[in-house]
C-alpha angles and dihedrals in degrees: 000000000000123000145148117251135187117203120229095223108045100016090230113153117210138168110243128193110196135174124218094193101072115102114232093207090055088052090051093049088052092050091048090058090049090049095048089055090049118106113213117229097213143357093280094054086048090057091044090052093048091053093044092052092049092050094047092049089053090050091050095045101035104024091244139040121246089236091057105119100197098061110142092009098110141041115216114238099175144321106329094350124105139165125224107237096219105035100031090225118149120231132198115214128186152116109299109225097176142000123194118184111232099175126015122242117285093198126051117247111257113244117253122208101205121189116248091253092053088049089050090053091050090051092052092046089053094046092048093045093223117209094209089067089062093067116100140191123214129187112230105224133123092250093054109032137040145143096049115190122177128199115203113357122042122251117189118201120192127189 
């Protein structure tokens, strides 16, 4: 599926192409193999690697990591489509194949003061080129999404 999407936070509009058919667990298994082969540069990265391996193993074995903060937040409607239990908003979820910026951000990104361990995890994720980080979630509202085009199966969207 290809669509235009405007983010809530920065107001950036981009053209996304996503795939609903890629299994998240398979991506995590791939990432775990890459992480197991990764050699930490220091003690902080060693701790980060250990925690990440534990989380990935939980995701593979149980379907979700215990640290997952959105457990019981959504009802699955179909492949790559879920509904927020409290707000009723519909979310599209899938593997992002490409993103092309159409309009630049209108709001500055808020600064994030991450802990050193979090920064070490981000460094490892980047070095290992994790597939699971390429999954995205998009709110299906007129303010956020438009210009939907589907290749293959038909998806109907009604206002």
